[in-house]
N, CA, C and O atoms as a GROMACS GRO file, in nm:
protein
  432
    1UNK      N    1   2.992  -4.236  -0.993
    1UNK     CA    2   3.079  -4.157  -1.076
    1UNK      C    3   3.017  -4.021  -1.104
    1UNK      O    4   3.078  -3.918  -1.075
    2UNK      N    5   2.896  -4.019  -1.159
    2UNK     CA    6   2.830  -3.892  -1.189
    2UNK      C    7   2.721  -3.866  -1.086
    2UNK      O    8   2.602  -3.885  -1.114
    3UNK      N    9   2.761  -3.823  -0.970
    3UNK     CA   10   2.663  -3.791  -0.867
    3UNK      C   11   2.644  -3.641  -0.861
    3UNK      O   12   2.741  -3.565  -0.863
    4UNK      N   13   2.520  -3.596  -0.855
    4UNK     CA   14   2.497  -3.451  -0.845
    4UNK      C   15   2.546  -3.398  -0.711
    4UNK      O   16   2.533  -3.464  -0.608
    5UNK      N   17   2.601  -3.281  -0.714
    5UNK     CA   18   2.650  -3.217  -0.591
    5UNK      C   19   2.571  -3.091  -0.566
    5UNK      O   20   2.546  -3.013  -0.658
    6UNK      N   21   2.533  -3.071  -0.444
    6UNK     CA   22   2.462  -2.952  -0.403
    6UNK      C   23   2.564  -2.856  -0.345
    6UNK      O   24   2.638  -2.893  -0.254
    7UNK      N   25   2.571  -2.732  -0.396
    7UNK     CA   26   2.673  -2.639  -0.343
    7UNK      C   27   2.639  -2.597  -0.200
    7UNK      O   28   2.523  -2.597  -0.158
    8UNK      N   29   2.743  -2.560  -0.128
    8UNK     CA   30   2.726  -2.511   0.008
    8UNK      C   31   2.691  -2.364   0.000
    8UNK      O   32   2.771  -2.283  -0.046
    9UNK      N   33   2.572  -2.329   0.045
    9UNK     CA   34   2.527  -2.190   0.038
    9UNK      C   35   2.526  -2.130   0.178
    9UNK      O   36   2.460  -2.182   0.267
   10UNK      N   37   2.599  -2.021   0.199
   10UNK     CA   38   2.592  -1.956   0.330
   10UNK      C   39   2.460  -1.883   0.345
   10UNK      O   40   2.410  -1.820   0.252
   11UNK      N   41   2.404  -1.893   0.463
   11UNK     CA   42   2.280  -1.822   0.493
   11UNK      C   43   2.311  -1.677   0.528
   11UNK      O   44   2.426  -1.646   0.559
   12UNK      N   45   2.211  -1.587   0.524
   12UNK     CA   46   2.237  -1.448   0.560
   12UNK      C   47   2.289  -1.431   0.702
   12UNK      O   48   2.351  -1.329   0.733
   13UNK      N   49   2.264  -1.530   0.789
   13UNK     CA   50   2.311  -1.518   0.927
   13UNK      C   51   2.457  -1.557   0.941
   13UNK      O   52   2.516  -1.538   1.047
   14UNK      N   53   2.518  -1.612   0.835
   14UNK     CA   54   2.657  -1.652   0.842
   14UNK      C   55   2.674  -1.800   0.870
   14UNK      O   56   2.786  -1.849   0.870
   15UNK      N   57   2.564  -1.873   0.895
   15UNK     CA   58   2.572  -2.016   0.921
   15UNK      C   59   2.585  -2.087   0.786
   15UNK      O   60   2.511  -2.058   0.692
   16UNK      N   61   2.679  -2.179   0.777
   16UNK     CA   62   2.704  -2.250   0.652
   16UNK      C   63   2.650  -2.391   0.666
   16UNK      O   64   2.684  -2.462   0.761
   17UNK      N   65   2.566  -2.433   0.571
   17UNK     CA   66   2.516  -2.571   0.570
   17UNK      C   67   2.618  -2.658   0.498
   17UNK      O   68   2.651  -2.630   0.383
   18UNK      N   69   2.668  -2.763   0.563
   18UNK     CA   70   2.767  -2.848   0.496
   18UNK      C   71   2.700  -2.937   0.393
   18UNK      O   72   2.580  -2.963   0.399
   19UNK      N   73   2.780  -2.984   0.298
   19UNK     CA   74   2.732  -3.074   0.195
   19UNK      C   75   2.716  -3.212   0.255
   19UNK      O   76   2.811  -3.266   0.312
   20UNK      N   77   2.597  -3.270   0.243
   20UNK     CA   78   2.569  -3.400   0.300
   20UNK      C   79   2.588  -3.505   0.192
   20UNK      O   80   2.526  -3.497   0.086
   21UNK      N   81   2.671  -3.602   0.218
   21UNK     CA   82   2.694  -3.710   0.124
   21UNK      C   83   2.597  -3.823   0.154
   21UNK      O   84   2.582  -3.862   0.270
   22UNK      N   85   2.530  -3.878   0.051
   22UNK     CA   86   2.439  -3.990   0.078
   22UNK      C   87   2.518  -4.113   0.118
   22UNK      O   88   2.624  -4.142   0.062
   23UNK      N   89   2.465  -4.184   0.214
   23UNK     CA   90   2.531  -4.306   0.260
   23UNK      C   91   2.440  -4.424   0.233
   23UNK      O   92   2.318  -4.409   0.224
   24UNK      N   93   2.499  -4.538   0.219
   24UNK     CA   94   2.421  -4.660   0.195
   24UNK      C   95   2.355  -4.702   0.326
   24UNK      O   96   2.415  -4.690   0.432
   25UNK      N   97   2.232  -4.752   0.319
   25UNK     CA   98   2.167  -4.796   0.443
   25UNK      C   99   2.238  -4.918   0.500
   25UNK      O  100   2.277  -5.009   0.426
   26UNK      N  101   2.255  -4.918   0.631
   26UNK     CA  102   2.328  -5.027   0.695
   26UNK      C  103   2.235  -5.137   0.741
   26UNK      O  104   2.274  -5.254   0.742
   27UNK      N  105   2.114  -5.103   0.778
   27UNK     CA  106   2.019  -5.205   0.824
   27UNK      C  107   1.889  -5.188   0.750
   27UNK      O  108   1.858  -5.080   0.700
   28UNK      N  109   1.815  -5.295   0.743
   28UNK     CA  110   1.683  -5.288   0.682
   28UNK      C  111   1.579  -5.295   0.792
   28UNK      O  112   1.597  -5.365   0.892
   29UNK      N  113   1.472  -5.224   0.774
   29UNK     CA  114   1.365  -5.220   0.873
   29UNK      C  115   1.255  -5.314   0.828
   29UNK      O  116   1.203  -5.301   0.717
   30UNK      N  117   1.221  -5.408   0.912
   30UNK     CA  118   1.115  -5.502   0.880
   30UNK      C  119   0.981  -5.444   0.925
   30UNK      O  120   0.970  -5.393   1.036
   31UNK      N  121   0.879  -5.452   0.839
   31UNK     CA  122   0.748  -5.404   0.882
   31UNK      C  123   0.691  -5.491   0.992
   31UNK      O  124   0.706  -5.614   0.991
   32UNK      N  125   0.628  -5.427   1.088
   32UNK     CA  126   0.571  -5.498   1.202
   32UNK      C  127   0.421  -5.516   1.180
   32UNK      O  128   0.353  -5.427   1.131
   33UNK      N  129   0.374  -5.630   1.218
   33UNK     CA  130   0.229  -5.651   1.214
   33UNK      C  131   0.176  -5.627   1.354
   33UNK      O  132   0.226  -5.684   1.451
   34UNK      N  133   0.073  -5.543   1.363
   34UNK     CA  134   0.025  -5.506   1.496
   34UNK      C  135  -0.117  -5.554   1.522
   34UNK      O  136  -0.163  -5.543   1.636
   35UNK      N  137  -0.189  -5.605   1.424
   35UNK     CA  138  -0.321  -5.659   1.448
   35UNK      C  139  -0.432  -5.556   1.439
   35UNK      O  140  -0.548  -5.589   1.462
   36UNK      N  141  -0.399  -5.431   1.406
   36UNK     CA  142  -0.502  -5.329   1.392
   36UNK      C  143  -0.566  -5.338   1.255
   36UNK      O  144  -0.505  -5.390   1.161
   37UNK      N  145  -0.689  -5.288   1.245
   37UNK     CA  146  -0.757  -5.284   1.116
   37UNK      C  147  -0.704  -5.163   1.038
   37UNK      O  148  -0.719  -5.050   1.085
   38UNK      N  149  -0.644  -5.184   0.924
   38UNK     CA  150  -0.582  -5.077   0.847
   38UNK      C  151  -0.668  -5.029   0.732
   38UNK      O  152  -0.616  -4.970   0.637
   39UNK      N  153  -0.797  -5.052   0.736
   39UNK     CA  154  -0.884  -5.002   0.631
   39UNK      C  155  -0.901  -4.852   0.648
   39UNK      O  156  -0.909  -4.804   0.761
   40UNK      N  157  -0.905  -4.776   0.538
   40UNK     CA  158  -0.918  -4.630   0.550
   40UNK      C  159  -1.054  -4.591   0.607
   40UNK      O  160  -1.154  -4.659   0.586
   41UNK      N  161  -1.056  -4.481   0.677
   41UNK     CA  162  -1.180  -4.430   0.735
   41UNK      C  163  -1.271  -4.381   0.624
   41UNK      O  164  -1.222  -4.332   0.522
   42UNK      N  165  -1.401  -4.394   0.641
   42UNK     CA  166  -1.492  -4.348   0.536
   42UNK      C  167  -1.487  -4.196   0.523
   42UNK      O  168  -1.481  -4.124   0.622
   43UNK      N  169  -1.490  -4.149   0.400
   43UNK     CA  170  -1.485  -4.007   0.371
   43UNK      C  171  -1.627  -3.952   0.373
   43UNK      O  172  -1.714  -4.006   0.305
   44UNK      N  173  -1.653  -3.845   0.450
   44UNK     CA  174  -1.789  -3.790   0.452
   44UNK      C  175  -1.824  -3.730   0.317
   44UNK      O  176  -1.741  -3.668   0.251
   45UNK      N  177  -1.947  -3.750   0.276
   45UNK     CA  178  -1.994  -3.701   0.147
   45UNK      C  179  -2.040  -3.557   0.164
   45UNK      O  180  -2.127  -3.527   0.245
   46UNK      N  181  -1.980  -3.468   0.086
   46UNK     CA  182  -2.016  -3.327   0.090
   46UNK      C  183  -2.100  -3.298  -0.034
   46UNK      O  184  -2.057  -3.326  -0.146
   47UNK      N  185  -2.219  -3.242  -0.016
   47UNK     CA  186  -2.300  -3.212  -0.134
   47UNK      C  187  -2.234  -3.105  -0.219
   47UNK      O  188  -2.187  -3.003  -0.168
   48UNK      N  189  -2.229  -3.128  -0.349
   48UNK     CA  190  -2.165  -3.034  -0.441
   48UNK      C  191  -2.261  -2.921  -0.473
   48UNK      O  192  -2.378  -2.944  -0.506
   49UNK      N  193  -2.211  -2.797  -0.463
   49UNK     CA  194  -2.291  -2.680  -0.498
   49UNK      C  195  -2.246  -2.634  -0.635
   49UNK      O  196  -2.130  -2.596  -0.654
   50UNK      N  197  -2.336  -2.637  -0.729
   50UNK     CA  198  -2.298  -2.602  -0.865
   50UNK      C  199  -2.317  -2.455  -0.896
   50UNK      O  200  -2.254  -2.404  -0.988
   51UNK      N  201  -2.402  -2.386  -0.822
   51UNK     CA  202  -2.427  -2.245  -0.851
   51UNK      C  203  -2.393  -2.160  -0.730
   51UNK      O  204  -2.395  -2.207  -0.616
   52UNK      N  205  -2.362  -2.035  -0.756
   52UNK     CA  206  -2.335  -1.939  -0.650
   52UNK      C  207  -2.466  -1.868  -0.618
   52UNK      O  208  -2.531  -1.812  -0.706
   53UNK      N  209  -2.503  -1.871  -0.493
   53UNK     CA  210  -2.628  -1.807  -0.453
   53UNK      C  211  -2.597  -1.671  -0.393
   53UNK      O  212  -2.526  -1.661  -0.293
   54UNK      N  213  -2.652  -1.566  -0.454
   54UNK     CA  214  -2.630  -1.430  -0.406
   54UNK      C  215  -2.753  -1.380  -0.334
   54UNK      O  216  -2.866  -1.392  -0.382
   55UNK      N  217  -2.730  -1.324  -0.217
   55UNK     CA  218  -2.839  -1.258  -0.146
   55UNK      C  219  -2.845  -1.115  -0.196
   55UNK      O  220  -2.750  -1.068  -0.258
   56UNK      N  221  -2.955  -1.044  -0.171
   56UNK     CA  222  -2.960  -0.904  -0.217
   56UNK      C  223  -2.849  -0.818  -0.159
   56UNK      O  224  -2.797  -0.730  -0.227
   57UNK      N  225  -2.812  -0.841  -0.035
   57UNK     CA  226  -2.704  -0.764   0.026
   57UNK      C  227  -2.570  -0.790  -0.040
   57UNK      O  228  -2.493  -0.697  -0.064
   58UNK      N  229  -2.541  -0.918  -0.070
   58UNK     CA  230  -2.413  -0.948  -0.133
   58UNK      C  231  -2.411  -0.901  -0.278
   58UNK      O  232  -2.305  -0.866  -0.330
   59UNK      N  233  -2.527  -0.898  -0.345
   59UNK     CA  234  -2.532  -0.846  -0.481
   59UNK      C  235  -2.502  -0.696  -0.483
   59UNK      O  236  -2.431  -0.648  -0.570
   60UNK      N  237  -2.557  -0.624  -0.385
   60UNK     CA  238  -2.531  -0.480  -0.376
   60UNK      C  239  -2.384  -0.456  -0.343
   60UNK      O  240  -2.321  -0.366  -0.400
   61UNK      N  241  -2.330  -0.536  -0.252
   61UNK     CA  242  -2.188  -0.520  -0.217
   61UNK      C  243  -2.099  -0.551  -0.338
   61UNK      O  244  -1.998  -0.483  -0.359
   62UNK      N  245  -2.136  -0.650  -0.416
   62UNK     CA  246  -2.059  -0.683  -0.535
   62UNK      C  247  -2.066  -0.570  -0.638
   62UNK      O  248  -1.966  -0.538  -0.701
   63UNK      N  249  -2.184  -0.510  -0.654
   63UNK     CA  250  -2.199  -0.400  -0.749
   63UNK      C  251  -2.119  -0.277  -0.704
   63UNK      O  252  -2.054  -0.212  -0.785
   64UNK      N  253  -2.125  -0.248  -0.575
   64UNK     CA  254  -2.050  -0.132  -0.522
   64UNK      C  255  -1.900  -0.157  -0.535
   64UNK      O  256  -1.825  -0.067  -0.573
   65UNK      N  257  -1.855  -0.279  -0.505
   65UNK     CA  258  -1.713  -0.311  -0.518
   65UNK      C  259  -1.667  -0.302  -0.662
   65UNK      O  260  -1.558  -0.252  -0.689
   66UNK      N  261  -1.749  -0.351  -0.755
   66UNK     CA  262  -1.713  -0.340  -0.896
   66UNK      C  263  -1.707  -0.197  -0.943
   66UNK      O  264  -1.618  -0.160  -1.020
   67UNK      N  265  -1.802  -0.115  -0.897
   67UNK     CA  266  -1.799   0.027  -0.932
   67UNK      C  267  -1.676   0.096  -0.877
   67UNK      O  268  -1.617   0.181  -0.944
   68UNK      N  269  -1.637   0.061  -0.754
   68UNK     CA  270  -1.517   0.121  -0.695
   68UNK      C  271  -1.393   0.082  -0.774
   68UNK      O  272  -1.304   0.165  -0.794
   69UNK      N  273  -1.386  -0.044  -0.817
   69UNK     CA  274  -1.270  -0.088  -0.895
   69UNK      C  275  -1.263  -0.014  -1.027
   69UNK      O  276  -1.156   0.028  -1.070
   70UNK      N  277  -1.378   0.004  -1.092
   70UNK     CA  278  -1.381   0.077  -1.220
   70UNK      C  279  -1.336   0.221  -1.200
   70UNK      O  280  -1.261   0.275  -1.281
   71UNK      N  281  -1.382   0.285  -1.092
   71UNK     CA  282  -1.343   0.423  -1.066
   71UNK      C  283  -1.193   0.436  -1.037
   71UNK      O  284  -1.129   0.529  -1.086
   72UNK      N  285  -1.138   0.344  -0.960
   72UNK     CA  286  -0.995   0.351  -0.927
   72UNK      C  287  -0.911   0.327  -1.051
   72UNK      O  288  -0.815   0.401  -1.076
   73UNK      N  289  -0.945   0.225  -1.130
   73UNK     CA  290  -0.868   0.197  -1.252
   73UNK      C  291  -0.880   0.313  -1.350
   73UNK      O  292  -0.781   0.350  -1.414
   74UNK      N  293  -1.000   0.372  -1.362
   74UNK     CA  294  -1.018   0.488  -1.450
   74UNK      C  295  -0.935   0.607  -1.405
   74UNK      O  296  -0.874   0.675  -1.487
   75UNK      N  297  -0.932   0.631  -1.273
   75UNK     CA  298  -0.853   0.743  -1.222
   75UNK      C  299  -0.705   0.723  -1.249
   75UNK      O  300  -0.634   0.818  -1.284
   76UNK      N  301  -0.657   0.600  -1.233
   76UNK     CA  302  -0.515   0.572  -1.259
   76UNK      C  303  -0.483   0.592  -1.406
   76UNK      O  304  -0.381   0.652  -1.439
   77UNK      N  305  -0.570   0.543  -1.495
   77UNK     CA  306  -0.544   0.558  -1.638
   77UNK      C  307  -0.548   0.704  -1.682
   77UNK      O  308  -0.467   0.747  -1.763
   78UNK      N  309  -0.644   0.780  -1.628
   78UNK     CA  310  -0.654   0.922  -1.664
   78UNK      C  311  -0.532   0.998  -1.613
   78UNK      O  312  -0.480   1.086  -1.682
   79UNK      N  313  -0.486   0.965  -1.493
   79UNK     CA  314  -0.368   1.035  -1.440
   79UNK      C  315  -0.243   1.002  -1.522
   79UNK      O  316  -0.158   1.088  -1.542
   80UNK      N  317  -0.232   0.877  -1.568
   80UNK     CA  318  -0.117   0.843  -1.653
   80UNK      C  319  -0.124   0.917  -1.786
   80UNK      O  320  -0.022   0.965  -1.836
   81UNK      N  321  -0.242   0.927  -1.844
   81UNK     CA  322  -0.258   1.000  -1.970
   81UNK      C  323  -0.226   1.148  -1.950
   81UNK      O  324  -0.163   1.210  -2.036
   82UNK      N  325  -0.269   1.203  -1.839
   82UNK     CA  326  -0.241   1.343  -1.809
   82UNK      C  327  -0.091   1.366  -1.791
   82UNK      O  328  -0.038   1.468  -1.835
   83UNK      N  329  -0.023   1.272  -1.725
   83UNK     CA  330   0.122   1.286  -1.707
   83UNK      C  331   0.195   1.282  -1.841
   83UNK      O  332   0.289   1.358  -1.862
   84UNK      N  333   0.152   1.195  -1.931
   84UNK     CA  334   0.215   1.188  -2.062
   84UNK      C  335   0.189   1.316  -2.140
   84UNK      O  336   0.279   1.368  -2.207
   85UNK      N  337   0.067   1.369  -2.131
   85UNK     CA  338   0.034   1.492  -2.204
   85UNK      C  339   0.115   1.610  -2.151
   85UNK      O  340   0.166   1.690  -2.229
   86UNK      N  341   0.128   1.621  -2.020
   86UNK     CA  342   0.205   1.732  -1.961
   86UNK      C  343   0.351   1.720  -2.000
   86UNK      O  344   0.416   1.821  -2.030
   87UNK      N  345   0.404   1.598  -2.000
   87UNK     CA  346   0.544   1.579  -2.039
   87UNK      C  347   0.565   1.617  -2.184
   87UNK      O  348   0.665   1.681  -2.218
   88UNK      N  349   0.473   1.578  -2.270
   88UNK     CA  350   0.484   1.614  -2.412
   88UNK      C  351   0.480   1.763  -2.434
   88UNK      O  352   0.557   1.816  -2.515
   89UNK      N  353   0.391   1.833  -2.365
   89UNK     CA  354   0.381   1.979  -2.379
   89UNK      C  355   0.508   2.046  -2.329
   89UNK      O  356   0.556   2.141  -2.391
   90UNK      N  357   0.561   1.999  -2.217
   90UNK     CA  358   0.683   2.062  -2.164
   90UNK      C  359   0.802   2.039  -2.256
   90UNK      O  360   0.885   2.128  -2.273
   91UNK      N  361   0.812   1.920  -2.316
   91UNK     CA  362   0.920   1.895  -2.410
   91UNK      C  363   0.905   1.984  -2.533
   91UNK      O  364   1.005   2.035  -2.585
   92UNK      N  365   0.781   2.004  -2.580
   92UNK     CA  366   0.758   2.091  -2.696
   92UNK      C  367   0.796   2.236  -2.664
   92UNK      O  368   0.856   2.304  -2.747
   93UNK      N  369   0.761   2.283  -2.545
   93UNK     CA  370   0.796   2.420  -2.506
   93UNK      C  371   0.947   2.434  -2.497
   93UNK      O  372   1.002   2.535  -2.542
   94UNK      N  373   1.015   2.335  -2.441
   94UNK     CA  374   1.161   2.341  -2.433
   94UNK      C  375   1.223   2.344  -2.573
   94UNK      O  376   1.321   2.415  -2.596
   95UNK      N  377   1.167   2.268  -2.666
   95UNK     CA  378   1.220   2.266  -2.802
   95UNK      C  379   1.203   2.401  -2.869
   95UNK      O  380   1.293   2.447  -2.939
   96UNK      N  381   1.088   2.466  -2.848
   96UNK     CA  382   1.065   2.598  -2.908
   96UNK      C  383   1.161   2.701  -2.850
   96UNK      O  384   1.216   2.783  -2.922
   97UNK      N  385   1.180   2.696  -2.718
   97UNK     CA  386   1.271   2.792  -2.654
   97UNK      C  387   1.414   2.770  -2.703
   97UNK      O  388   1.484   2.866  -2.734
   98UNK      N  389   1.458   2.645  -2.711
   98UNK     CA  390   1.593   2.618  -2.758
   98UNK      C  391   1.611   2.660  -2.904
   98UNK      O  392   1.716   2.712  -2.942
   99UNK      N  393   1.508   2.639  -2.985
   99UNK     CA  394   1.517   2.679  -3.125
   99UNK      C  395   1.528   2.830  -3.138
   99UNK      O  396   1.606   2.880  -3.220
  100UNK      N  397   1.452   2.903  -3.057
  100UNK     CA  398   1.460   3.050  -3.064
  100UNK      C  399   1.595   3.099  -3.014
  100UNK      O  400   1.648   3.196  -3.067
  101UNK      N  401   1.650   3.034  -2.912
  101UNK     CA  402   1.783   3.073  -2.863
  101UNK      C  403   1.890   3.046  -2.968
  101UNK      O  404   1.982   3.127  -2.986
  102UNK      N  405   1.879   2.935  -3.036
  102UNK     CA  406   1.976   2.904  -3.140
  102UNK      C  407   1.966   3.002  -3.257
  102UNK      O  408   2.067   3.040  -3.315
  103UNK      N  409   1.844   3.043  -3.292
  103UNK     CA  410   1.826   3.140  -3.400
  103UNK      C  411   1.883   3.275  -3.360
  103UNK      O  412   1.941   3.344  -3.445
  104UNK      N  413   1.869   3.315  -3.236
  104UNK     CA  414   1.926   3.442  -3.190
  104UNK      C  415   2.078   3.438  -3.193
  104UNK      O  416   2.141   3.540  -3.222
  105UNK      N  417   2.137   3.324  -3.164
  105UNK     CA  418   2.284   3.312  -3.168
  105UNK      C  419   2.336   3.327  -3.310
  105UNK      O  420   2.444   3.383  -3.330
  106UNK      N  421   2.262   3.279  -3.408
  106UNK     CA  422   2.307   3.288  -3.547
  106UNK      C  423   2.296   3.432  -3.599
  106UNK      O  424   2.377   3.476  -3.681
  107UNK      N  425   2.197   3.505  -3.550
  107UNK     CA  426   2.178   3.643  -3.597
  107UNK      C  427   2.281   3.738  -3.538
  107UNK      O  428   2.316   3.837  -3.602
  108UNK      N  429   2.330   3.710  -3.419
  108UNK     CA  430   2.423   3.803  -3.356
  108UNK      C  431   2.563   3.767  -3.382
  108UNK      O  432   2.654   3.836  -3.336
   0.00000   0.00000   0.00000
């Protein structure tokens, strides 16, 4: 009675997937015994490494990479701050010019 229905969604290629209705199984499959050993294979033991070992070369590379990330993020933040400052100054200049134009209109 209350079976969920999956809508038919057309793909971008124009192919439409039809709605598949679940059907009751008609036959049952009997498990076969084959005589093989079904025990799971042994899992190889991997030694656990608890610490990260850094070589001098990888430590230098990590320091250089961190410095590069700091420089890039700093440059992006400074450029955003500069863009906001320039926008604020230009809006202030426009306001002063408009105010002076409006004052001249009232005087004449």
